C-alpha positions, 0 to 999 in steps of 0.5 A: 473538546469533550464528548457530548454530555461529558462536562468538567463537573461530571469528570470532577465528580468521577475523580472524587469518587475514585479518589475515595477508593485510593486512586490518585486524582491526577491519574483519574483525571488523565484516564477520564479525559483520555476516555472522553477524547477517545469517545469523541474520536470514535464518533461517526462522521460523513465526508464527501468526495469527487464522484467516481466513474463506472463502466458496465457496472451491470455486467453481473446483474444489478448495477451497484450505486457508486458512493459519493461520500464515506462514513468514518471517524476522526480516530480512523482518519488519524490512523490513515494519516499516520500510516500514509505519513510513515509511507512518505517518510520511508520513501524520502529516507530511501531517496536519501539512502540511494543518493548516499550509495547505500542502495544498489540496483533499481529503486522505484518510489511510491511517494504521491501514491499513498492514497491508493495503498492506504485506501486499498488496504483500508477496504481489504483484509489479510485474507485478500492477496496483493501482487504488484509491480516493482513500486512495492515498498509501501505494500510491504509495510502495510502488509506487516513488515516494519520500516527497518525490515523494508529498509534492510531489504533495500540495503541488502541486509538479512533483516529484510523480508527476502533476507537481503537477497531481493532488494527493492523490486522483490519484497515479499510476505506470503504469510500476509498474502503479499506476493511481491514486487515483480521486476517484469512489467505487467507480469504480476497481472497473470500472477494475480489471476492465479492467486484469484484461482487459488482463492476460488479453489480454497473457497476462503472468500478472498479477493486478489488485487493485481496492481500495475501502472498505466505503462503496463496497461498496454502489455499483452499478458494483462489481456490474457489474464483478464480473458482467463479471469473472465472465463473462470469468473475469478475473484480478481481486481485488476488495479491500474495505478495511473500515475500519468507517465509510463516511465517518460511517456505521457498517457496520450503518447502511449495509449490509444485509449486512456480510460484504463478502467474500460479496458476490461471489455467483459467485466465491470470497471471503476475509476476513482480519485487515487489521491483521496484515501476515502474515495479509494476505500469506498471504490474498493469496497464496491469492487470487492462486492462485484468480484464475488461474481467475477473480475473487475478492472479499476483505475486509480487516478494518481501521480508520482512525485519522483521520476520513474526510478531513482535514475530518472530525474523526472523533469525531462518530460514534465516540469517542476511546476507541474509536480508542484501544482499537483502537490499543492492541490492534490497531495494525498497525505495533506488531504488526509491531514485536512480531513483530520483537522476539519473534524475539529476533533484533532488539532494542528499540535496533535498532527505535529506530534504524530509527525515528530514521532514518525520522523523519529521512528523512520530515523531509528529504522534507517540506523537499524538497517545500516547496522544490520548484518548482510546475509551469510555467504551460505544464503546464496544457496538457499531459497532457490528451489522449493523444498530443497534439502541441505544436500541438494546439489547446485553447481558453482562457477566451478565444481569446487565452489558448488553446494550440496552433495553431487547427484542429490536432486531433492 
């Protein structure tokens, strides 16, 4: 397909003109066809999605209208699909590495929830802060780390964002306002309120996203953080990634109120289909506008395909049919792919080429992570205290294995 008005005759005329200037005809044709294709891919189009649900949307004044459609383009959809497919393949690679005993400790995968991560990032900027739970690999990737760096951290290698010392639950990239992975359930919600305080104090226009699961939604510290955020009118968006199970406990068994977006009580709330990247993007846009006045509570209706962690087979409290049915009907990556193909500007062949390239990229990242060196033993003594000097004294298991100069405390 070609952009409107860009006929074969016009392309050939342009090729002939450029050929007279000494430009090879084959290169002219290639660049012109690509330009026509790019122009087509940039055309705006509108896609409808499932309606959102709102709670106390007029809390800060006039209630915003919750959108039921998104304006996008085929090119933008391709970018979303490629990023989400990379997330999926990275987590699948992590699964294989864990089962191969290359990854030690706890490991929580994000496959099934990619629509939340991509949709949020599509509406956010790098000025906005993100802090999340231990299900953090994909946010490290969307915040700027390479697949090899993420996998390197999982394997305890120096190329990782925490120099191989943090592992799966402790990703981090402060230069792009990603404040981790946190291993204590719900603890990141208090940190999110603190990040929002920093944004407000600095007057930088940023918003803090504090992500947590439906299990953490019952943690007391979430309500303490929400209370102080409301009192100080902090620009924080509390995002409940409701993947239907708190470890092995279903919603109804663990929560007296399963409408997590209404739990803010003294702040607006929005519930959106977390399996639809466009719906998430548009919901986050609305939430960001509301957050200019104070905190907001969101609920992303999503689903995880793996168990709670790699030690959980994920089929003792649900059956394989349930997982298969969700994959077939609501998979966020497949939905992004369908959006691309339904535009009739992207072909199945082009999607397969993207898939091939992503698989090759992830496979190369796996090998790079395996080949990377672990941190030097001396790294055990670094990054312990803020601003520590090389002589800062830290005691080892016995005095002979200590680091620094005895008595130096800065």
